[in-house]
C-alpha positions as CSV (number, residue, x, y, z in Angstrom):
1,X,0.0,0.0,0.2
2,X,1.5,3.4,-0.8
3,X,1.6,5.6,2.1
4,X,1.6,9.4,2.1
5,X,5.1,9.8,2.1
6,X,4.4,9.4,-1.8
7,X,2.3,12.7,-1.5
8,X,5.8,14.1,0.3
9,X,7.7,13.9,-3.1
10,X,5.7,12.9,-6.0
11,X,2.5,14.9,-5.2
12,X,4.0,18.2,-5.7
13,X,3.7,17.9,-9.3
14,X,0.2,18.6,-9.2
15,X,1.1,22.2,-8.0
16,X,4.8,22.0,-10.3
17,X,2.0,20.8,-13.2
18,X,-0.5,23.5,-12.6
19,X,-0.6,26.7,-14.8
20,X,-2.2,28.8,-11.6
21,X,0.7,28.0,-9.5
22,X,3.4,28.7,-12.0
23,X,2.0,32.1,-12.5
24,X,1.5,32.5,-8.8
25,X,5.2,34.6,-8.7
26,X,4.3,38.3,-8.5
27,X,5.2,40.3,-11.7
28,X,6.0,43.8,-11.9
29,X,3.1,46.0,-10.8
30,X,2.5,49.7,-10.4
31,X,-0.2,49.3,-7.7
32,X,1.2,50.4,-4.4
33,X,1.7,47.6,-1.3
34,X,-1.4,47.5,0.9
35,X,-1.3,47.5,4.3
36,X,-4.0,45.5,6.5
37,X,-3.4,47.1,10.1
38,X,-4.3,46.5,13.8
39,X,-6.4,43.3,12.3
40,X,-7.0,39.6,14.1
41,X,-5.2,37.1,12.0
42,X,-6.5,33.6,11.6
43,X,-3.6,32.5,9.5
44,X,-4.5,28.9,8.5
45,X,-3.2,27.6,11.7
46,X,-3.4,29.8,14.8
47,X,-5.0,33.1,15.5
48,X,-2.7,36.4,16.1
49,X,-4.7,38.6,18.1
50,X,-3.2,41.8,16.4
51,X,-1.2,42.0,13.6
52,X,-0.2,43.9,10.2
53,X,-0.4,41.9,6.7
54,X,1.1,43.8,3.9
55,X,0.5,42.6,0.4
56,X,2.9,43.6,-2.7
57,X,1.5,42.7,-6.2
58,X,0.1,39.1,-6.0
59,X,1.8,38.3,-3.0
60,X,1.9,38.6,0.9
61,X,5.2,40.5,1.7
62,X,5.3,41.1,5.2
63,X,3.6,40.3,8.5
64,X,4.3,41.6,11.8
65,X,2.7,42.2,15.3
66,X,1.4,45.6,15.8
67,X,4.4,45.8,18.6
68,X,6.7,45.7,16.0
69,X,5.3,47.8,12.9
70,X,6.6,47.4,9.2
71,X,8.0,50.6,7.2
72,X,5.2,51.5,5.1
73,X,5.9,52.8,1.6
74,X,4.4,56.5,1.7
75,X,1.8,55.5,-1.1
76,X,0.6,52.2,0.7
77,X,-3.1,51.9,1.0
78,X,-3.9,51.6,4.7
79,X,-6.8,49.4,5.5
80,X,-8.1,49.3,9.1
81,X,-8.4,46.0,10.3
82,X,-9.8,46.9,13.7
83,X,-12.4,44.7,14.9
84,X,-12.2,42.5,11.8
85,X,-10.3,39.1,11.5
86,X,-8.3,38.2,8.2
87,X,-8.5,34.9,7.1
88,X,-7.0,33.0,4.0
89,X,-9.2,33.1,1.1
90,X,-11.3,30.2,1.2
91,X,-10.7,26.6,-0.5
92,X,-14.0,24.5,-1.3
93,X,-12.4,20.8,-1.6
94,X,-15.4,19.5,-3.6
95,X,-17.5,21.3,-6.3
96,X,-18.5,20.1,-9.6
97,X,-17.6,23.4,-11.6
98,X,-18.1,23.5,-15.8
99,X,-18.6,27.1,-16.3
100,X,-16.7,30.4,-15.8
101,X,-19.2,32.1,-14.3
102,X,-19.2,29.3,-11.4
103,X,-15.8,30.6,-10.5
104,X,-17.2,34.1,-10.5
105,X,-19.7,33.5,-8.2
106,X,-17.4,31.5,-5.8
107,X,-14.9,34.3,-5.5
108,X,-18.0,36.7,-4.7
109,X,-18.0,34.7,-1.5
110,X,-14.6,34.7,-0.9
111,X,-13.8,31.4,-2.0
112,X,-10.3,31.8,-4.0
113,X,-9.8,28.3,-5.3
114,X,-12.1,25.2,-6.1
115,X,-11.6,21.6,-6.3
116,X,-13.8,20.2,-9.3
117,X,-14.2,16.7,-8.7
118,X,-16.0,16.1,-11.9
119,X,-17.8,18.3,-14.6
120,X,-17.5,16.2,-17.5
121,X,-15.9,19.2,-19.6
122,X,-12.7,18.9,-20.6
123,X,-13.1,22.0,-23.2
124,X,-14.1,24.1,-20.1
125,X,-11.2,22.7,-18.3
126,X,-8.6,23.5,-21.1
127,X,-10.3,27.3,-21.2
128,X,-9.3,27.7,-18.1
129,X,-5.8,26.4,-18.3
130,X,-5.4,28.9,-20.9
131,X,-6.6,31.5,-19.2
132,X,-4.1,30.5,-16.8
133,X,-1.2,30.3,-18.8
134,X,-1.4,33.8,-19.5
135,X,-1.3,35.0,-15.7
136,X,-3.2,34.5,-12.3
137,X,-7.0,35.5,-13.0
138,X,-8.1,37.9,-10.4
139,X,-11.7,37.9,-11.2
140,X,-12.5,34.4,-10.4
141,X,-11.6,31.2,-8.3
142,X,-8.6,28.9,-9.3
143,X,-10.0,25.9,-10.6
144,X,-8.2,22.3,-10.1
145,X,-10.2,19.2,-11.5
146,X,-10.5,15.8,-12.2
147,X,-12.4,16.7,-15.4
148,X,-14.0,13.3,-16.0
149,X,-14.7,10.7,-13.1
150,X,-13.5,7.2,-13.5
151,X,-16.8,5.0,-13.3
152,X,-18.2,2.0,-14.4
153,X,-21.0,1.3,-17.0
154,X,-24.4,2.1,-15.7
155,X,-22.8,3.6,-12.1
156,X,-23.0,6.8,-10.5
157,X,-21.8,9.5,-12.8
158,X,-23.3,7.9,-16.1
159,X,-26.6,9.9,-15.5
160,X,-25.2,13.2,-16.5
161,X,-24.2,12.4,-20.2
162,X,-22.0,10.3,-22.4
163,X,-18.5,9.3,-20.2
164,X,-16.0,7.0,-20.7
165,X,-16.5,4.2,-18.6
166,X,-14.2,1.4,-17.1
167,X,-14.7,-2.4,-16.3
168,X,-11.5,-4.8,-16.5
169,X,-8.6,-3.8,-14.3
170,X,-5.8,-4.3,-17.1
171,X,-7.3,-1.3,-18.8
172,X,-6.8,1.2,-15.7
173,X,-3.2,2.8,-16.9
174,X,-4.6,3.8,-20.2
175,X,-8.2,4.9,-18.8
176,X,-5.9,7.0,-16.1
177,X,-3.4,8.3,-18.9
178,X,-6.6,9.2,-20.9
179,X,-7.7,11.7,-17.7
180,X,-4.8,13.0,-17.5
181,X,-4.9,13.9,-21.1
182,X,-8.0,15.2,-20.8
183,X,-6.3,17.7,-18.1
184,X,-7.0,15.6,-14.9
185,X,-5.1,17.1,-11.8
186,X,-6.2,14.5,-9.8
187,X,-7.9,11.3,-10.2
188,X,-11.5,10.9,-9.0
189,X,-13.0,7.4,-8.8
190,X,-16.8,6.4,-8.1
191,X,-16.6,3.4,-5.9
192,X,-20.4,3.2,-4.5
193,X,-23.1,0.9,-5.4
194,X,-25.9,2.9,-3.2
195,X,-26.3,-0.2,-1.4
196,X,-28.0,2.1,1.5
197,X,-31.2,1.9,-1.2
198,X,-33.2,-1.4,-2.5
199,X,-31.7,-2.4,-5.9
200,X,-28.3,-1.7,-6.1
201,X,-26.3,0.2,-8.7
202,X,-23.3,-1.5,-10.7
203,X,-19.8,-0.1,-9.8
204,X,-16.3,-0.6,-9.9
205,X,-14.8,-3.8,-9.0
206,X,-12.6,-4.2,-6.4
207,X,-9.6,-5.5,-8.4
208,X,-10.3,-2.2,-10.9
209,X,-10.5,0.4,-7.6
210,X,-7.2,-1.1,-7.0
211,X,-5.7,-1.1,-10.4
212,X,-7.1,2.6,-10.9
213,X,-5.3,3.5,-7.5
214,X,-2.3,2.2,-8.7
215,X,-2.2,3.6,-11.7
216,X,-3.0,7.1,-10.4
217,X,0.0,7.1,-8.2
218,X,2.5,5.4,-10.8
219,X,1.3,8.5,-13.1
220,X,1.8,10.9,-10.4
221,X,-1.6,12.0,-9.4
222,X,-3.6,11.4,-6.3
223,X,-6.4,9.0,-6.2
224,X,-9.7,10.4,-4.5
225,X,-12.7,8.6,-4.0
226,X,-16.5,8.7,-4.4
227,X,-17.7,6.0,-1.4
228,X,-20.8,6.4,1.2
229,X,-20.4,2.9,2.8
230,X,-18.5,1.3,5.4
231,X,-17.7,-1.5,3.3
232,X,-16.3,0.7,0.2
233,X,-14.5,2.7,2.9
234,X,-12.4,-0.5,3.8
235,X,-11.8,-1.1,0.2
236,X,-10.4,2.2,0.0
237,X,-8.2,2.5,2.6
238,X,-6.9,-1.0,1.6
239,X,-6.4,0.3,-1.8
240,X,-4.0,3.4,-0.7
241,X,-6.2,6.0,-1.9
242,X,-5.7,9.6,-1.0
243,X,-8.5,10.8,0.5
244,X,-12.5,10.0,0.4
245,X,-15.0,13.2,-0.6
246,X,-18.0,11.7,1.1
247,X,-18.7,10.5,4.5
248,X,-20.6,7.2,5.5
249,X,-24.4,7.2,5.7
250,X,-24.9,3.7,6.4
251,X,-22.9,3.3,9.8
252,X,-20.2,4.8,11.9
253,X,-16.8,2.8,10.9
254,X,-14.9,1.0,13.8
255,X,-11.9,2.2,15.5
256,X,-9.4,-0.4,13.4
257,X,-11.0,1.3,10.0
258,X,-10.6,5.0,11.3
259,X,-7.4,4.2,12.9
260,X,-6.4,2.9,9.2
261,X,-7.6,6.2,7.8
262,X,-5.5,8.2,10.3
263,X,-2.5,5.9,9.9
264,X,-2.3,6.3,6.0
265,X,-2.6,10.1,6.5
266,X,-6.1,10.1,4.3
267,X,-8.4,12.9,4.0
268,X,-12.4,12.7,4.4
269,X,-14.3,15.7,3.0
270,X,-18.1,14.9,4.5
271,X,-20.4,17.1,2.8
272,X,-22.5,18.0,5.4
273,X,-24.7,20.4,3.3
274,X,-25.9,17.4,1.3
275,X,-27.2,15.8,4.9
276,X,-30.1,17.7,5.6
277,X,-32.4,20.0,4.1
278,X,-29.9,23.1,5.8
279,X,-29.8,24.7,2.3
280,X,-32.6,26.9,3.3
281,X,-30.7,28.9,5.9
282,X,-28.8,30.5,3.5
283,X,-32.0,32.2,1.8
284,X,-33.2,33.3,5.2
285,X,-29.5,34.7,6.0
286,X,-29.4,38.4,6.4
287,X,-26.4,38.9,5.0
288,X,-26.0,36.3,2.0
289,X,-29.9,35.8,1.4
290,X,-30.2,39.2,-0.5
291,X,-27.1,38.1,-2.4
292,X,-28.7,35.2,-4.0
293,X,-30.2,34.9,-7.2
294,X,-33.4,33.8,-7.8
295,X,-32.0,30.7,-9.7
296,X,-29.6,30.3,-6.4
297,X,-32.4,30.1,-4.1
298,X,-34.2,27.6,-6.1
299,X,-31.2,25.7,-6.2
300,X,-31.2,25.7,-2.4
301,X,-35.0,24.5,-1.8
302,X,-33.8,21.5,-4.5
303,X,-32.4,19.3,-1.8
304,X,-33.2,15.4,-2.1
305,X,-32.2,12.8,0.6
306,X,-29.8,10.4,-0.8
307,X,-29.7,7.9,1.9
308,X,-32.2,5.9,4.3
309,X,-34.0,7.7,6.8
310,X,-31.2,8.1,9.8
311,X,-28.4,8.5,7.5
312,X,-28.0,12.1,8.4
313,X,-27.2,11.6,11.9
314,X,-24.8,8.6,11.0
315,X,-23.0,11.0,8.8
316,X,-23.0,13.7,11.5
317,X,-21.5,10.9,14.2
318,X,-19.3,9.4,11.5
319,X,-17.5,13.3,11.2
320,X,-17.0,13.2,14.6
321,X,-15.8,9.9,15.4
322,X,-13.2,10.8,12.2
323,X,-12.4,14.2,13.7
324,X,-12.1,12.7,17.3
325,X,-9.7,10.3,16.0
326,X,-7.6,13.2,14.2
327,X,-8.5,12.5,10.4
328,X,-7.5,15.2,8.2
329,X,-11.3,17.0,7.5
330,X,-11.9,19.2,4.6
331,X,-14.7,21.3,4.0
332,X,-16.7,20.6,0.5
333,X,-20.1,21.9,-0.6
334,X,-20.7,19.5,-3.5
335,X,-22.4,22.2,-5.2
336,X,-24.3,22.8,-7.2
337,X,-25.9,20.0,-6.3
338,X,-29.5,20.4,-5.1
339,X,-29.6,22.0,-1.7
340,X,-26.0,23.6,-2.2
341,X,-25.3,27.2,-4.4
342,X,-21.5,27.9,-5.6
343,X,-19.6,29.6,-3.1
344,X,-21.9,30.4,-0.3
345,X,-22.3,26.9,1.0
346,X,-18.9,26.7,1.8
347,X,-20.1,29.1,4.7
348,X,-22.6,26.6,5.5
349,X,-20.4,23.9,5.5
350,X,-18.2,25.0,8.5
351,X,-20.8,26.0,10.6
352,X,-22.5,22.7,10.2
353,X,-18.9,21.1,11.1
354,X,-19.3,23.1,13.9
355,X,-22.8,22.4,15.1
356,X,-21.2,18.7,14.9
357,X,-18.9,19.2,17.6
358,X,-15.7,20.7,15.4
359,X,-13.7,23.5,17.0
360,X,-14.7,26.5,15.2
361,X,-10.7,27.1,14.5
362,X,-10.5,23.1,12.8
363,X,-13.4,24.0,10.9
364,X,-11.4,27.2,9.4
365,X,-8.5,25.0,8.8
366,X,-11.1,22.8,7.1
367,X,-11.5,25.2,4.5
368,X,-8.0,27.0,4.3
369,X,-4.8,24.9,5.1
370,X,-5.9,21.8,5.2
371,X,-6.9,21.4,1.6
372,X,-3.8,23.2,0.3
373,X,-1.7,20.6,2.4
374,X,-3.8,17.4,1.3
375,X,-3.8,18.6,-2.1
376,X,0.0,19.4,-2.3
377,X,-0.4,23.4,-3.0
378,X,2.2,25.2,-1.1
379,X,1.4,28.9,-2.5
380,X,-2.0,29.2,-0.6
381,X,-4.2,28.6,2.5
382,X,-2.2,29.9,4.9
383,X,-1.5,33.6,5.3
384,X,2.4,33.9,5.1
385,X,5.3,36.0,4.1
386,X,5.9,34.7,-0.1
387,X,2.2,33.0,-0.2
388,X,-0.6,34.1,-2.7
389,X,-2.5,37.2,-1.8
390,X,-5.4,35.3,-1.4
391,X,-7.2,36.9,1.4
392,X,-11.0,37.2,3.4
393,X,-11.4,40.1,5.3
394,X,-14.7,39.8,8.0
395,X,-16.1,41.2,10.6
396,X,-16.1,39.8,14.1
397,X,-14.2,36.6,15.3
398,X,-15.1,33.6,12.8
399,X,-12.5,31.6,15.2
400,X,-15.3,31.8,18.0
401,X,-18.4,32.5,15.8
402,X,-18.1,30.6,12.9
403,X,-20.8,32.2,11.0
404,X,-18.9,35.8,11.3
405,X,-17.1,34.4,8.1
406,X,-20.2,35.7,6.2
407,X,-19.8,39.2,7.2
408,X,-17.5,40.0,4.3
409,X,-15.6,43.3,4.1
410,X,-13.2,42.7,1.8
411,X,-12.1,39.8,-0.5
412,X,-8.3,39.8,-2.6
413,X,-7.5,37.3,-5.2
414,X,-3.7,37.5,-5.8
415,X,-3.6,41.1,-4.5
416,X,-6.2,42.5,-6.4
417,X,-9.1,43.8,-4.5
418,X,-12.3,42.2,-5.6
419,X,-15.5,43.8,-5.8
420,X,-18.4,41.8,-4.9
């Protein structure tokens, strides 16, 4: 079984091969620096009660505590951070993104990076890649994508249109190579027969699952898996995959399986936004509600259950079992599935994590530093000198009251202030 030592070396190719990452170095710019002063700072790991953060061009050029202020240029733009908290730009670890306006909309809500777990649109991904080659796009979130998932004939994912499918394990290497040729940054695998319903849906064989994970690693890519029951989770762990992008809905895994997830340094992205009909909260929210279009509100009303009665509580209980054991948790909205909306739902996801029992600081990590580290992105997810100036300034203290992430004051993407 491949261990996470693999991620510490070869996986950095995800970053090296990404046009967005290649263009994250600052170019000469005529804009004066921006200094955010006297601000509470959540740097992606810890809270600093008062700090000054300086942005120059696309990057963070300096951070200091207020008792040791930096020498600022005379033309520096000063932003008073008093009573506010500065966060890294949010990262949504599970979306299905297939239009540019979805990336633009994500940025409106402070989401600066999204991970697409399959959009069946290699032409769209190639268009975004071409934009990235011209420089960092400051009017939209960055996109990392699986492009097309790996699934079996008649399995989940085939209902969204004509997609290539895989049957035999000996074909896995060529199949993965084709996905990489499509532009995949990582390989997304569907391993789910929806056993929680009467009448099973076909899925990949266990042997084919193993072959796909091995082929992804052999070709320098992560393997992330859609699974939603304990037996499937056990197979995925045994296969040596890197993470799971749903939480179980049939029963809480036992201690040995949870320990194996932790030991193998696998992540879980639970998607609590789909567990219950909680998207309605965003419609009623006094801040986000007025920002939503009617189509977005209608999609939030379109939630439907994808598990038997009681499965929602299993999801919450399983999350807390993983969290208590120290398994890495990533925030993902699975937008734009019914009951979610692009951008705004990641804020709800963090709120639901806290309601489940997570510490607010850990919920913030789940949408900032944890996904960046899990996917090997070294230029974002933290507020540190030399990192991308993808930043979110909010009123209040979201490390104590997680809903304060919605009280957006300013957003910066690669040092450029975004007008949302």
